[in-house]
N, C-alpha and C positions, 0 to 999 in steps of 0.2 A: 296619535291616532289620525288626526286630520292630515298630517304629513303622509302617513301610510296610504290613506285613501286617495290623496291627490297625486302621489307619485309611487304607485306600487312597483314600478319597474326598478326603483332604487333599493328596494328592501333586500333582495338576494345579494347584490354586490356588497351592501353595507354589512350584512351578516357575515359574508365570507371574509371581509376585511377585519371585522371584529374577532372572528375566530383565529385568523392568521396572526393578529397582534397578540391575542390573549394566550395562544398556545405556548409560545416560548416562555411567557411569564409563568404559566403554570408548571412548565417543565423545569424551570430553574428560578424559583421565586425570590430567593435571597442570596446573592453571591457575596456574602459577608461573613467574616469571623470576628470574634471579640477576644482580645487579650488584656487581662487586668494583671498588672505587676504591682506587688506590694513590697515596699522596702521599709524595714523597721529595725533599727539597731537594738531595740529592747525586746523584740520577739524571739522565741526559740529558734526560728529560722529567719535570718535577716532578709532573705529573698524568697518570695513565694508568689503564687498567682493562680489564675484560672484561665483556661482556654475554652471558649465556647464556639462550636462549629455547627453548621447546619447539616441536618441528616442527608440532604441531597448530595452535598460535597463528600461527606463521609461514605455514603453508599456508592458513589461513583468510584472512589478509590478502592473500596473493598469489594467491588463487583457484586453488589447486592441489589436486587430488584424484586419488588418495588422498594423505594427508600424508606417508606413508612414502617417497614419491618424493624428498623433500628429504634423505633419508638417503643418497642416492647422490651421491658427490662431484661428479660432472659436473652433475647437476641443481641442486645447491646452489650451485655456483660460478656457474652461469648466472643465478641469481636474487639473487646477493650484492649487486649494486649497487642493485637495486630495494629489497631489504630494508633496506639501510643507509640509503637516502634516507627510507624510511618511518619507521624507528626514530629517525633524527636529528630528525625533525619532532616527535617525542613525548618527547624526552629533552633537557633543558636543564641546563647547568652554568654557574654564574657564580662568579667569584673576586673577593671584595671588591667586589661589585656590578658587575663587568665580565663580559659574556658570554664564554664560552670556545668556541672552534671545535674540534670533534672531528674527528680524522682516523682513519678505520677501517683496520684491517689485514686480512690474509687471513682469510677465514671458515674455521672448523674444524667438521667434522661429528663429533658424538659419538654413534655408533650405540647404545652401551650405555645412554645416558641419553635417547635419542630427542630430542636437542637440537642446536642450532647455537650455536657460540660465536664471538662477534665481538670481537676485541681492538681497543682504540683508544688513541690518545695525544692529548695537547693540546700542540701545538708552541709553544714560546716562552713557556709559562706559568711563572710563578714560584710558589714555595710560597705558597699563599694563607693569609691569617689567618682568613678566613671563606669557606667553600665552601658554596654553595647548590645543591641538586639537586632538580629537578622531573621527574617521570616519570609518564606515563600511557600505557603501552606498547601495551596491547590493550584499548581502551575498549569493544569489542563485548561483552566478558565482564565483568559487574559483580563477579564473584567473583575476578577475576585479582589476584594479589599479586606485588609485586617485592621480593625479599629483598635487602637492601643490606648489604654489608660494607665498612667503611672502614679501610684500613691506613695507618699512618704509619711509614715506614722499616721495612716488613715486620712491624710489630706491629699486631695487630688492636685498633683503638681504639673502634670503634662498630659496632653492628648495629641495623638498623631494618627495618620492613616498610612499604612504600607500597601503598596500595590506592585504591579509588574515593573514600574519605572522607578520605584523608591522602595527598596527591600530592606533597608536597615536604618537605624537611628542610634544616636548617642545621647545619654542622659547623665548629667552631672548632679551629684546629690549633696545635700545638707552641709555639714560642717567641713567635710573634706573637699567640697566643690572647688574652692579657689585653687588649691594645690593641684588637683586633677586637671583643671582647665589650663593652668600654666604649663604643666608638663606636656599636655596634649598639643597645645598650639605653638609652643616654642619648638617642639620637635617638627611640627608640620611646616613652620616657617623655614627652618633649616633645610628640610627636605625639598621644599619648593624651589628655593634659590639654587640649590645644588643640582637639581634635575631639570632646571629651566635653561636650556642652552641660549635662548635669546637674551635673557637677563644677564647671564654670565658674559656673553660676547659683547654686550653693551659696556659692561664694566671693563673688560679687557681692552676694548677700543679706547676707553678713556685713559687707560694706564700705559698704553703703548709708547707714548712720547716721554714717559718718565717725568722727572722733576724732583724738587725737594720734598722732604717729608711734609712740610707745611702745605705745599701746593697740592699734593695728593690727598692730604687730609681734608683740605677745603673742597676738593672735587667730590670725594666720597660723602662728606657731610651734606653737601648741597643735594646730592642724589637722595640721601636718607631723609632729609627734611621734606623734600618734594613728594616722594612716594608715600611718606607717612601721612601727609595731608590728604591726598586723594584716596588712599586706602581707607581712612576713617570716614571720609565723606560718602564714599560708595557703600561701605559696609553698613553704615547707619541709614542707608536709603535716602540720603539728602539729594544726591545726584549720582546717576550711574549710567554712563553712555553704553550702548550695546557693544558686545565683544566684536561684532563684525566691523566696527569702527576702530576700536582700541587695538586689536591685534595687528592690523596692517600698519597703524601708526607706530607701534613698537618696532616693527620691522624697519620702517622708514627712519626711526631714530638711530638704528644701528648703521644704516647706510650713511646718514648724515655725519655720525662720528667718524666713520672711516674716511669720508671725503675731507672732513675738516683736518684730519691728521695729514692727509696728502697735500693739502693746499696751504697749510699754515706757513711753511717756509720761513720760520723765524719771526713771524708776525706776532700779533697780540694773542696770548693764550686765554681763550674764553671757555675752556673745558668746564669750569665751575658753573657757568651760566647754561651750558649745554646740558650738564648733569641735572641741574634744577629744572629746566624747561621740560626735558623729556622724562625726568623722574616723575613729574605729574602724570604723564601718560602711563608709565610702568606701574604706578600705584593703582590705577584702575584695573590693570591686568592682575595684580596681586589680589585685589578685592574680588574679582570673579572667581578665583580659586577659593577664597575664604567663604564666600556665600554658599558654595557647594558643600561646605563642611558642617552645615546644620548648627549654626552658632547658638550657644545656650543663652537664652534671653536674660536669665537671672544673673549671668556673669558676662554680659556682653563687653563691658569695659575691659575686663581681665583677658578675655579671648582676643580682642583687638590688640591690646598691649603685648600679650605674649606672642602672638603671631608675628608682630612687627619686630620684637626682640629676636625671634628665631631667624627672621629674614636678615637682620643686621649681623647676627653671629655667622650665618652662612656667607653673607657678603664679605665680612671681615676675613674669613678663611680664604676666600678667593683673592681678595686684595693683597693680603700678606704674602701668599704664595706667588702670585704673578709679579707683584712689585719687587719682591726680593730677587726673583729669578732674573728680571730685566735689569735690576741694578747690578747684580753680579756680572751679567754679560757686558754691560757698559763699562764696568770697572776693568774688565780684562781687555775689551776692545771697543772703543767708542764707535768706530766704523761699523763693526758687526751689529752693535745696538741700533744704529740708524738703518742698516739694511733690514733688520728684523722688524723695525717699526714700519718701514715702507711695505714689506711683504705682508706683514700682519694686517695692515690697514686695507690692502687690496682684498685679503681674505674676508675681512669684516664687511666690506662693501658688497662682495659677491654673495656672502651668506645672507645679508640683510635683503638684498635684491631678490634672491631666491625665495625667502620667506614672504616677502611682500607679494610677489606674483602668486605664490601658492595660496596665500590667505585671501587674496582678492578674487582670483579666478577659479579656484578649485575648492569645492565643498569639503569641510572637515580638515582643512589644511592648517589649522592652528597647532602650534608646538606646545 
């Protein structure tokens, strides 16, 4: 009161400011939904749950005004089927890669929370080893978040938040967790090495000059040991350089391999040391991909090991194919083999230089 008497000219602006700030809050008080998933192999339905949404969001999607009408049981029940159809199109569950069909139960009105709760079950579903959840429930609101709780046999195992930037998650469960993690991350490792042109070109550059099986095995093993070290260091958050540094260095490693091939001219073969040195850099690149895959904390060791095994399998496929083709060519014509090594090394240098420039000077230029 003393403040009002001493500065009456501030009262009106302050009231206007408070009204301006408070109005949006009243218009959209809670931009959140809550999803509880229950996994229990001993229950009649191994996968079930509840989805709780605020009446404001539901009313917006159903074009109902005012939103409080949905707090009346009769009005909510009349809109239940429409709301269920709408949410079903924006919520997806898969178990071990197989889509799950959700069956909704009776809608509950929660007046004290100004919310609607929709229970659901998945009929015929077995306890999954890997459960994938995707949800974008109310895309009209970029601030909307969905809080997820995952229970296994009534024990809370995981909590997560889905939003416009993070719309899906993977959860690995109980007794089948290890096998599911291995299958998931071995496949991811193979895929990453095969669709990563920079890693493949680095390997090809190391193989262009050929050599004995022992020499090539030493080169590949050096690369494997090196990237395994830094992959683990980064994935365990011990040390992780930013991708804006790692990605250009990977491109430079490709340039270096190409130039080394062109300049060696019968000199000392140091490809094993090159593979080890730059393999440390490539390991950080692998880790950046692995971190985006939402590693399961309860099986972190298995996910790291499995991803690395997948990378090695993919790498071995490339090495066997390229080394065999180069050896066959040299067997037919040594001169043709040398010409291919020279031309291939120039291509390696050119591609590495292009990627380096792209990654340093152009946003979003990583491969």
